[in-house]
C-alpha positions as CSV (number, residue, x, y, z in Angstrom):
1,M,0.0,0.0,0.0
2,K,1.1,3.6,-0.6
3,A,0.5,6.8,1.4
4,M,0.7,10.5,1.1
5,A,2.0,12.6,3.9
6,L,1.0,16.2,3.8
7,A,4.1,18.3,4.8
8,A,3.9,21.6,2.8
9,G,2.2,23.9,5.2
10,K,3.6,26.8,7.4
11,G,2.2,25.7,10.8
12,T,1.6,29.4,11.6
13,R,-0.2,28.6,14.9
14,L,3.1,27.0,16.2
15,F,5.0,30.3,15.7
16,P,7.6,31.3,16.7
17,L,8.9,27.7,16.7
18,T,7.9,27.3,13.1
19,G,9.8,30.6,12.2
20,E,13.0,28.6,12.1
21,T,11.8,25.1,11.3
22,P,9.0,23.6,9.3
23,K,6.3,22.1,11.6
24,P,6.8,18.5,10.4
25,M,10.5,18.8,11.5
26,A,9.5,20.0,15.0
27,P,10.9,17.4,17.4
28,V,8.7,15.5,19.8
29,V,10.9,13.6,22.2
30,D,13.9,14.5,20.0
31,R,12.5,13.1,16.8
32,P,10.7,15.1,14.1
33,I,6.9,14.8,14.0
34,I,7.1,13.6,10.4
35,E,9.5,10.8,11.5
36,H,6.9,9.5,14.0
37,I,4.5,9.5,11.1
38,F,7.0,7.6,8.9
39,D,7.5,5.0,11.6
40,L,3.7,4.6,11.9
41,L,3.3,4.0,8.3
42,A,6.1,1.5,8.1
43,R,4.8,-0.5,11.1
44,H,1.5,-0.9,9.2
45,G,3.0,-2.2,6.0
46,V,3.0,0.8,3.9
47,E,5.7,0.3,1.2
48,E,5.9,3.8,-0.2
49,V,5.1,7.3,1.1
50,Y,5.1,10.4,-0.9
51,A,5.4,13.8,0.9
52,N,4.9,17.3,-0.5
53,V,7.3,20.0,0.9
54,H,7.0,23.8,0.4
55,Y,7.6,25.9,3.5
56,L,11.4,25.7,4.5
57,A,11.5,22.7,2.1
58,D,15.2,22.5,2.1
59,E,15.4,21.5,5.8
60,L,13.1,18.5,5.0
61,L,15.2,17.6,1.9
62,R,18.5,17.8,3.9
63,A,17.1,15.5,6.4
64,Y,15.6,12.8,4.1
65,G,16.7,13.7,0.6
66,E,14.4,13.3,-2.4
67,H,14.5,9.5,-1.8
68,S,15.3,7.5,1.3
69,R,14.2,4.5,3.2
70,I,13.0,4.0,6.8
71,N,12.3,0.5,8.2
72,G,12.1,-0.8,4.7
73,M,9.6,1.8,3.5
74,E,10.5,4.0,0.6
75,I,10.1,7.8,1.2
76,H,9.8,10.2,-1.7
77,L,9.9,14.0,-1.1
78,S,8.5,16.3,-3.8
79,R,9.0,20.1,-3.7
80,E,5.7,21.9,-4.3
81,E,6.7,25.2,-5.8
82,R,3.3,26.7,-5.2
83,L,1.0,25.7,-2.4
84,L,-1.9,23.7,-3.7
85,G,-3.8,22.8,-0.6
86,T,-4.4,19.4,0.9
87,A,-6.2,18.0,-2.1
88,G,-4.3,19.9,-4.7
89,G,-1.0,18.6,-3.3
90,V,-2.2,15.0,-3.6
91,K,-3.6,15.6,-7.1
92,R,-0.2,16.8,-8.3
93,L,1.2,13.3,-7.5
94,E,-1.8,11.3,-8.6
95,E,0.2,9.2,-11.0
96,H,1.5,7.3,-8.0
97,F,-1.9,6.3,-6.5
98,E,-3.4,3.6,-8.6
99,E,-5.0,1.6,-5.8
100,T,-6.5,2.2,-2.3
101,F,-4.1,4.7,-0.5
102,I,-3.7,6.6,2.8
103,V,-3.4,10.4,3.2
104,I,-2.1,11.6,6.6
105,S,-0.9,14.9,8.1
106,G,2.9,14.9,8.4
107,D,2.7,17.4,11.2
108,A,0.3,15.7,13.7
109,L,1.0,13.1,16.2
110,T,-1.0,9.9,16.3
111,D,-0.8,6.1,17.0
112,I,-3.9,5.1,14.9
113,D,-4.2,1.6,13.9
114,L,-4.0,2.1,10.1
115,G,-4.7,-1.5,9.4
116,E,-8.0,-1.3,11.3
117,L,-8.8,1.9,9.5
118,V,-8.1,0.4,6.0
119,A,-10.2,-2.7,6.9
120,F,-13.1,-0.5,7.9
121,H,-12.9,1.3,4.6
122,R,-13.0,-1.8,2.6
123,E,-15.8,-3.5,4.7
124,K,-17.9,-0.3,4.1
125,G,-17.1,-0.4,0.3
126,A,-16.3,3.3,0.6
127,L,-14.8,5.6,-1.9
128,A,-13.5,7.8,1.0
129,T,-13.1,7.3,4.6
130,I,-12.2,9.9,7.3
131,A,-10.7,9.0,10.7
132,L,-12.6,10.9,13.5
133,R,-11.7,11.7,17.1
134,R,-13.9,13.2,19.7
135,V,-12.8,16.6,21.0
136,F,-13.9,18.9,23.8
137,D,-13.4,22.3,22.1
138,T,-15.0,22.2,18.6
139,S,-13.9,25.8,17.9
140,E,-10.4,24.5,17.0
141,F,-11.4,21.8,14.5
142,G,-13.6,20.9,11.6
143,V,-16.3,18.5,12.9
144,V,-18.3,15.8,11.1
145,E,-21.7,14.5,11.5
146,I,-22.4,10.8,10.9
147,D,-25.3,8.4,11.2
148,E,-25.4,5.1,13.1
149,E,-23.8,3.3,10.1
150,G,-21.0,5.7,9.9
151,N,-22.2,7.5,6.8
152,I,-21.1,11.1,6.7
153,L,-24.1,13.5,6.8
154,G,-22.3,16.9,7.0
155,F,-19.4,19.1,8.0
156,Q,-18.9,22.2,10.1
157,E,-15.7,24.2,10.2
158,K,-14.6,25.3,13.8
159,P,-18.1,25.9,15.3
160,E,-18.5,27.3,18.8
161,P,-19.4,24.3,21.1
162,E,-23.1,25.4,21.6
163,E,-23.6,25.5,17.7
164,A,-21.7,22.2,16.8
165,I,-23.4,19.5,14.9
166,S,-21.0,17.0,16.4
167,T,-17.9,16.6,18.7
168,L,-16.2,14.3,16.1
169,A,-13.1,16.1,14.6
170,N,-11.7,15.5,11.2
171,T,-8.2,14.3,12.0
172,G,-6.8,14.7,8.5
173,I,-6.2,11.0,8.2
174,Y,-8.0,9.5,5.2
175,V,-8.3,6.3,3.1
176,F,-9.2,6.9,-0.5
177,E,-9.9,5.0,-3.7
178,P,-8.1,6.6,-6.7
179,E,-11.4,7.8,-8.2
180,V,-11.5,10.4,-5.5
181,L,-8.8,12.3,-7.5
182,D,-11.3,12.8,-10.3
183,Y,-13.0,15.3,-8.1
184,I,-9.9,17.5,-7.9
185,P,-8.9,19.9,-10.7
186,E,-5.3,20.0,-11.8
187,D,-2.9,22.7,-10.8
188,T,-5.5,24.4,-8.6
189,F,-5.5,25.2,-4.8
190,Y,-8.0,22.8,-3.5
191,D,-8.8,21.5,0.0
192,F,-10.3,18.2,1.0
193,A,-12.6,19.5,3.8
194,K,-13.7,22.7,2.0
195,D,-13.9,21.6,-1.6
196,V,-13.7,17.8,-2.2
197,F,-15.8,16.4,0.6
198,P,-19.0,18.5,-0.2
199,K,-18.8,17.3,-3.7
200,L,-18.7,13.6,-2.5
201,L,-21.8,14.4,-0.4
202,E,-23.6,16.0,-3.3
203,A,-22.7,13.0,-5.6
204,R,-24.0,10.6,-3.1
205,E,-20.7,8.7,-3.1
206,R,-20.0,6.0,-0.4
207,F,-18.4,8.3,2.2
208,V,-17.9,7.2,5.8
209,G,-16.4,8.1,9.1
210,Y,-14.2,5.8,11.2
211,Q,-14.2,6.1,15.1
212,G,-11.4,4.2,16.9
213,N,-9.7,4.3,20.2
214,F,-6.5,6.1,19.1
215,Y,-4.3,9.2,20.1
216,W,-4.4,12.2,18.0
217,S,-3.1,15.7,18.4
218,D,-2.7,18.2,15.6
219,I,-0.1,20.1,17.7
220,G,-1.6,23.3,16.7
221,T,-0.3,25.5,19.5
222,L,2.8,25.7,21.7
223,Q,0.7,24.4,24.6
224,A,-0.5,21.5,22.5
225,Y,3.2,20.8,21.5
226,R,4.2,20.6,25.2
227,E,1.2,18.5,26.0
228,A,2.1,16.0,23.1
229,Q,5.6,15.7,24.6
230,Y,4.1,14.8,28.0
231,D,1.7,12.4,26.4
232,V,4.4,10.5,24.8
233,L,6.6,10.3,27.9
234,S,3.7,9.2,30.1
235,G,2.7,6.4,27.7
236,K,-0.5,7.9,26.4
237,V,0.6,7.6,22.8
238,R,2.4,4.6,21.2
239,V,5.5,6.0,19.4
240,N,9.1,5.1,19.6
241,I,11.3,7.1,21.9
242,P,15.0,7.3,20.9
243,G,17.6,6.1,23.3
244,R,18.1,3.4,26.0
245,K,15.2,3.2,28.5
246,I,16.4,3.3,32.2
247,N,14.1,2.8,35.2
248,G,10.9,3.4,33.2
249,T,11.2,7.2,33.2
250,L,14.6,8.0,31.6
251,W,15.7,7.6,28.0
252,V,19.4,8.2,27.2
253,G,20.8,8.6,23.6
254,E,24.0,7.2,22.2
255,D,27.2,9.0,23.6
256,A,25.2,11.2,25.9
257,Q,27.0,12.2,29.1
258,I,25.3,12.7,32.4
259,H,27.4,13.8,35.5
260,P,26.8,11.5,38.4
261,T,25.8,14.4,40.6
262,A,22.9,15.4,38.2
263,K,19.4,15.0,39.6
264,L,16.9,13.6,37.3
265,E,13.1,13.4,38.3
266,G,10.0,12.6,36.4
267,Y,10.1,11.7,32.6
268,V,13.3,12.7,30.9
269,V,14.8,12.2,27.5
270,V,18.4,12.9,27.0
271,G,19.4,13.0,23.3
272,K,22.4,11.7,21.4
273,D,25.7,13.5,22.3
274,A,24.0,15.7,24.9
275,V,26.0,16.7,28.0
276,I,24.3,17.1,31.4
277,G,26.8,18.9,33.7
278,R,27.6,18.7,37.4
279,G,24.7,19.5,39.8
280,V,22.1,19.9,37.1
281,T,18.4,19.2,38.0
282,L,16.0,18.0,35.5
283,S,12.4,17.6,36.6
284,G,8.9,17.1,35.3
285,D,8.7,16.1,31.6
286,V,12.0,17.2,30.1
287,T,13.5,16.6,26.7
288,V,17.2,17.5,26.2
289,G,17.7,17.2,22.4
290,T,20.7,15.9,20.4
291,D,23.9,17.9,21.0
292,C,22.5,20.0,23.8
293,W,24.8,21.2,26.6
294,I,23.5,21.8,30.2
295,R,26.1,23.4,32.1
296,P,26.7,23.0,35.9
297,N,24.0,23.7,38.5
298,A,21.3,24.6,35.9
299,T,17.8,23.7,36.8
300,I,15.2,22.8,34.0
301,K,11.5,21.9,34.8
302,S,8.9,20.7,32.3
303,S,10.7,22.1,29.2
304,I,11.8,21.0,25.7
305,L,15.3,21.8,24.5
306,L,15.6,21.4,20.7
307,P,18.8,20.0,19.2
308,G,22.0,22.2,19.6
309,S,20.7,24.5,22.2
310,S,22.6,25.1,25.5
311,V,21.8,26.3,29.1
312,G,24.3,28.4,31.0
313,E,25.7,27.7,34.5
314,G,23.1,28.2,37.2
315,A,20.3,29.1,34.8
316,Y,16.7,28.3,35.7
317,L,14.0,27.3,33.1
318,E,10.5,26.3,33.6
319,D,7.7,25.6,31.1
320,C,10.0,26.6,28.2
321,I,10.7,25.5,24.6
322,V,14.3,26.3,23.7
323,G,14.8,26.6,20.0
324,H,17.5,25.1,17.8
325,S,21.0,26.3,18.9
326,Y,19.7,28.9,21.3
327,D,22.0,29.7,24.2
328,V,20.5,30.6,27.6
329,R,22.8,32.9,29.4
330,P,24.4,31.8,32.7
331,G,22.3,32.7,35.7
332,E,19.3,33.6,33.7
333,T,15.7,32.8,35.0
334,I,12.9,32.2,32.5
335,R,9.4,30.9,33.0
336,G,7.2,30.1,30.0
337,G,7.4,30.8,26.3
338,A,9.5,29.8,23.3
339,L,13.2,31.0,23.0
340,I,14.2,31.3,19.4
341,R,17.4,32.9,18.0
342,A,16.8,36.2,16.2
343,A,17.2,36.0,12.4
344,R,20.6,37.3,11.2
């Protein structure tokens, strides 16, 4: 089976983090979000995945090249020179999708059972299937109304809770037959939710919604980004955490150095080649990314340090996201927010 990972968007709601990196490359437990998606697809037997890249595309291409392999799955990245929307981006690569295929967001975190989703799609004889997840605040999502058989009846875009027709959110995870692509014009900005799905309803196509017990977060805000980190470390979502697991709450990457006087409490990931200095305290849910350097007597609570960042001696961080290669000054105290290097 083949899949399409949508990875062209800007992720504006995750700014300023996405000012320096495309959202699919934002690390969750020291691995890019899109790499968690690649793992998920490979585990479920997907043989080839295509991904469109546009915003800061060179960073994705440097990481994976135009063609690469992960766990035996072929990965093909294709530069989208002009944004074409969720549907237009798939239409541009339609020559690769001759049979049933999966479309999935490359910048959301999920552990959905794709085998079960595809089986549901085939059992229903559907042209298109949407994976749905219940949410509390419908104002952040497009919601979908279905009947008892799972047939889709209607859509609503980000309604206020008191006006919502449903609490089932469209997760952006789809299973399609190739004929769906006939509903998408070529070389045109086109969206699945806004443009294609209403056409499927109007044409009375077999169009269904799947509800399963799976984790899903669109990681749409900095708060959601931090919550996704905690959800992974606390076992709420089934993804691979890099490094060697120690005592159930600590993961240590290859060649990482942790001084014996460092105090580590709670869920902690220490990435490859990271250095944790003398007297450092890490508590809560903390990720210290690849090549990070935490100097002596620094304290870090419930924070995420992206690869290459450093924390000066005696500094104190709480509820922070520290951007790539950002240097926290010695003795500095920072509570909350995202710390990103100014553009040069």
